[in-house]
Every structure is written in C-alpha cells, then in structure tokens.
C-alpha positions in Angstrom: 85.4 -60.7 -5.4 86.2 -59.1 -8.8 88.2 -55.9 -8.6 87.2 -52.4 -9.5 89.3 -52.7 -12.7 87.2 -55.7 -13.6 84.0 -53.8 -13.3 85.3 -50.8 -15.3 86.2 -53.2 -18.1 82.8 -54.9 -17.8 81.1 -51.5 -17.9 83.0 -50.4 -21.0 82.2 -53.7 -22.8 78.6 -53.9 -21.8 77.7 -50.2 -22.1 76.8 -49.2 -18.6 78.3 -46.9 -16.0 79.1 -47.3 -12.3 77.7 -44.7 -10.0 79.8 -42.9 -7.5 77.7 -41.7 -4.6 79.3 -39.3 -2.2 78.7 -39.7 1.5 79.7 -37.9 4.7 77.7 -39.9 7.3 76.5 -43.4 8.1 72.9 -42.8 7.0 73.8 -41.8 3.5 76.2 -44.7 3.2 73.6 -47.1 4.4 71.1 -45.8 1.9 73.6 -46.4 -1.0 74.4 -49.9 0.2 70.7 -50.8 0.4 70.0 -49.5 -3.1 73.0 -51.5 -4.4 71.8 -54.6 -2.6 68.3 -54.3 -3.9 69.4 -53.8 -7.5 72.5 -56.1 -7.5 74.8 -53.3 -8.6 78.4 -52.4 -8.1 78.8 -49.0 -6.5 81.6 -46.6 -5.7 81.4 -44.7 -2.4 83.0 -41.3 -2.7 84.4 -39.0 0.0 85.8 -35.6 -0.9 88.6 -34.2 1.2 86.1 -32.3 3.4 83.7 -35.3 3.5 86.5 -37.6 4.5 87.7 -35.2 7.2 84.2 -35.0 8.7 83.5 -38.8 8.5 87.1 -39.8 9.1 89.3 -41.5 6.5 90.0 -44.5 8.6 86.4 -44.8 9.6 85.3 -44.6 5.9 87.6 -47.4 5.0 86.4 -49.5 8.0 82.7 -48.9 7.2 83.0 -49.8 3.5 85.0 -52.9 4.3 82.4 -54.0 6.9 79.5 -53.5 4.5 81.4 -55.3 1.7 82.1 -58.3 3.9 78.5 -58.3 5.3 76.7 -58.0 1.9 79.2 -59.6 -0.5 78.6 -56.6 -2.7 81.4 -55.0 -4.9 81.5 -51.7 -3.0 84.6 -49.6 -3.6 85.8 -46.5 -1.8 87.2 -43.5 -3.8 88.9 -40.4 -2.6 87.1 -37.7 -4.6 88.9 -34.5 -5.5 92.1 -35.1 -3.7 94.1 -31.9 -4.3 97.6 -32.9 -3.2 99.9 -35.9 -3.5 100.1 -35.9 0.3 96.3 -36.5 0.7 96.3 -39.1 -2.1 99.1 -41.0 -0.4 97.3 -40.8 3.0 94.1 -42.3 1.4 96.0 -45.1 -0.3 98.0 -45.9 2.9 94.7 -46.1 4.9 93.1 -48.5 2.5 91.1 -46.5 -0.1 90.4 -48.6 -3.2 91.0 -45.8 -5.7 91.8 -42.1 -5.7 91.0 -39.1 -7.8 93.7 -36.5 -8.1 92.1 -33.2 -9.0 94.8 -31.0 -10.6 92.3 -29.2 -12.8 93.2 -25.8 -11.4 96.9 -26.3 -12.0 98.9 -25.7 -15.2 98.7 -28.8 -17.4 102.4 -29.5 -16.8 102.1 -29.4 -13.0 98.9 -31.5 -13.2 100.7 -34.1 -15.2 103.7 -34.0 -12.8 101.7 -34.7 -9.7 99.4 -37.2 -11.4 102.4 -39.2 -12.6 103.7 -39.2 -9.0 100.3 -40.5 -7.7 100.1 -43.2 -10.4 103.6 -44.4 -9.6 102.8 -44.7 -5.9 99.4 -46.3 -6.5 100.7 -48.9 -9.0 102.9 -50.5 -6.4 99.8 -51.1 -4.3 97.4 -52.0 -7.1 95.3 -48.9 -6.5 93.6 -47.1 -9.4 94.1 -43.3 -10.0 91.6 -41.0 -11.7 93.0 -37.8 -13.3 91.2 -34.7 -14.5 91.7 -32.4 -17.4 89.3 -29.5 -17.6 87.8 -27.7 -14.6 84.3 -28.6 -13.4 83.1 -25.6 -11.5 80.6 -25.2 -8.6 80.1 -27.1 -5.3 77.6 -29.8 -4.3 74.8 -27.4 -3.3 71.6 -25.9 -4.8 71.9 -22.7 -6.7 69.0 -20.4 -7.8 70.8 -19.2 -10.9 72.9 -21.4 -13.1 76.5 -20.2 -13.1 77.9 -19.1 -16.4 80.0 -21.8 -18.0 83.5 -20.8 -19.0 84.3 -22.7 -22.2 88.0 -22.3 -21.4 87.4 -24.7 -18.6 86.1 -27.4 -20.9 88.4 -30.4 -21.7 90.6 -30.0 -24.7 90.6 -33.4 -26.5 94.3 -33.2 -27.5 95.3 -32.2 -24.0 93.3 -35.1 -22.7 95.1 -37.5 -25.0 98.5 -36.0 -24.1 97.7 -36.2 -20.4 96.7 -39.9 -20.6 99.9 -40.7 -22.5 102.2 -39.0 -20.1 100.6 -40.0 -16.8 99.4 -43.5 -17.6 96.4 -42.7 -15.4 93.6 -45.3 -15.1 90.6 -43.1 -16.0 90.0 -39.5 -16.8 87.4 -37.0 -15.5 86.4 -34.5 -18.2 84.5 -31.3 -18.3 81.8 -31.4 -21.0 79.5 -28.8 -19.6 78.4 -30.3 -16.2 78.6 -28.5 -12.9 79.1 -29.5 -9.3 75.8 -28.7 -7.7 72.3 -28.4 -9.0 69.9 -25.7 -10.0 66.9 -25.3 -7.6 64.8 -26.0 -10.7 66.3 -29.5 -10.8 67.8 -29.1 -14.2 71.4 -28.3 -15.1 72.9 -27.3 -18.5 73.0 -29.9 -21.2 76.0 -32.0 -21.7 78.2 -31.0 -24.7 77.9 -34.3 -26.5 79.7 -32.9 -29.5 82.8 -32.2 -27.3 82.4 -35.6 -25.6 82.5 -37.3 -29.1 85.7 -35.4 -29.9 87.3 -36.4 -26.7 86.3 -40.0 -27.3 87.8 -39.9 -30.8 91.0 -38.5 -29.4 91.5 -40.9 -26.5 90.0 -44.0 -28.1 88.6 -46.7 -25.7 89.9 -45.0 -22.6 87.7 -44.9 -19.4 86.0 -41.5 -19.0 84.3 -40.1 -16.0 81.4 -37.6 -15.7 81.5 -35.3 -12.6 78.5 -33.3 -11.7 75.9 -35.9 -12.5 73.2 -34.3 -10.3 70.5 -32.5 -12.3 71.8 -33.8 -15.7 69.0 -34.9 -18.1 68.5 -38.7 -18.3 68.8 -38.4 -22.1 72.3 -36.8 -21.8 73.4 -39.4 -19.3 72.4 -42.2 -21.6 74.2 -40.6 -24.5 77.3 -39.9 -22.4 77.5 -43.6 -21.4 77.3 -44.6 -25.1 80.2 -42.3 -25.7 82.5 -44.0 -23.2 81.6 -42.7 -19.8 81.9 -45.6 -17.3 81.5 -43.7 -14.1 79.1 -40.9 -13.1 79.4 -39.0 -9.9 76.3 -38.0 -7.9 76.3 -36.0 -4.7 73.9 -33.0 -4.6 70.8 -35.0 -5.3 71.6 -37.2 -2.3 72.1 -34.1 -0.1 68.8 -32.6 -1.3 67.0 -35.8 -0.5 68.6 -36.0 2.9 68.0 -32.4 3.9 64.5 -32.0 2.5 63.2 -35.3 4.1 64.8 -34.5 7.5 63.2 -31.1 7.6 59.8 -32.5 6.6 60.0 -35.3 9.2 60.9 -33.0 12.0 58.4 -30.3 11.0 55.7 -33.0 11.1 56.8 -34.2 14.6 58.8 -31.4 16.2 58.9 -33.1 19.6 60.5 -36.3 18.2 64.0 -36.6 19.7 65.0 -40.2 18.8 67.2 -40.5 15.6 66.5 -44.2 15.0 62.8 -43.3 14.7 63.0 -40.5 12.2 66.2 -41.3 10.2 64.7 -44.4 8.4 62.6 -42.0 6.3 65.7 -40.0 5.4 67.6 -43.2 4.5 64.6 -44.4 2.3 64.5 -41.1 0.4 68.2 -41.3 -0.4 67.9 -45.0 -1.3 65.2 -44.1 -3.9 67.4 -41.5 -5.5 70.3 -44.0 -5.7 68.1 -46.7 -7.1 66.8 -44.4 -9.8 70.4 -43.5 -10.8 71.5 -47.1 -10.8 68.7 -48.0 -13.3 69.6 -44.9 -15.4 73.3 -46.0 -15.5 72.2 -49.6 -16.3 74.5 -51.0 -13.6 71.6 -53.0 -12.0 72.0 -56.8 -12.2 75.7 -56.5 -13.2 77.2 -58.4 -10.3 
C-alpha cells in the first residue's frame, strides 16, 4: 500500500486535501472507515492526547491496523496536538503513522528545538512529523459566541519559512483565522486567504495543514486547498453529529437499552458528515 507521504504528494499535485477525522471511540472510527470505503478516499484518523488517553494509544494503533488490513484502505493514524517530545516518542514507539507536535504556545526558539528533536527521532523510523507555527485557539466544542481572534496568534509567513528551514518538518499547521470548535450557528469566521497566500509565497510548495476545519465555509475550504492546504482537520462536526443523534434516538425510545440497536443511527449520522467533507476536499476516488 502506498505511504502517507505518497498521498500527500498526490494531493499537492492533483489539488485535493486529505481529511483528518478525530475519534475517541469505536463508533466514530467505524463511521469514518465506512465513509472512506464508500468514496474510495484516503483518510487520516486523529487522536489528541486526551482522545488517545480515553481510547488507548495501543488500542488506537491496533484498531486502525485491523481496519486497514480488512478494507485495504489507506488509513493512517496521527497523534494530534502532541504537546511534549515524550508523548510524541510514545506514539511513534507504539506504531502511530505520523505525529503532530504542537509547540504553538511556546517561544519560537523552543518550538523549533523540540520539533527538531521529534523530526530526528521520527526520521529513523520513517514517521512523518507535523509542526505548527501560530496558535489556533478554542477547543472542539460548540460555543454560542465566537471568540475574539487575536491576530498576534496568526502565522507569520517569515517565521513559518524559518521554522521549516530549521526543523526540516514534513508539513506545517498554520493559523489563518480558524478556530478549534464551532459556533452553535454552524458558521465560523472566514479564513484569511490573503494571509494564506502570503504564507504560500514564503514557503513555496510546502505541505500546509488547516486545523479547525469544522464550521468553515465550503468556499474558503476550496480556496485554501488551491493555496496549498493538503490536510484539513475535522472534529467538532463529528462530535455534534454523534451527540445530537444519540440524544434524539434515546429520547424517541427511552426504554431502549441495547447499544447495537441504537448506535447504527449514530454511526450513519457521522458517516454522512465525513462523506460530505471527503467530497468537499475532493479526496474521493483518489485511491
């Protein structure tokens, strides 16, 4: 099976993005796999530190490997927002395919130092590392009022260029106005496409990542992909589909106690969200 590096190169060449869909349980994972299978799309399964602690890092690796073997799909597992070298190392040692070191809250010099260390360790094991310059605020929940964006947190194009040069990282997450989480209205702030163009100009053909993909307008997503984004992260929309559908199903039948009877509707709701995103990212039929 072709590697994740192969699919990133393919995405850059053919103008599509690979979706990273975060999971913390088997139902969400199964929904993502079903959508990828239906649309013949490569996918990245993401687990943050807390999600991986809940699901189990070893268990996440085993589940992804099992689904990959069973379906023949290019399914890859990414540690999302690893905040220490120790946790990155643990993920690599346990069998994650790729890791994201989030040093965005650190001073740039310290961010570069730890990212370099992660890259050096990962290279020996043929694992890809994602770095981050610029701090994407929020958490993967619904909020009633859109938080005020701090422009000081946005990615500086020259700092991004310097970061890539010094760390030799494989891809870079940038802040161009997105948020982790989603407004209860379903719409988040617009992507700063002007800034994204400036970053693209500074870093050339480098692989860029968009965090906070939930709630972003489809038009902005399409434009971001044209400007070099090859990976878009989605989490909150999956959580919303899961929670809202589960509440609805149980309200409709409050005496139902058998998970395998009511969970298929939850899985189907998440599957529909993932399919919509895959089509938006144009990664369908790219296997």
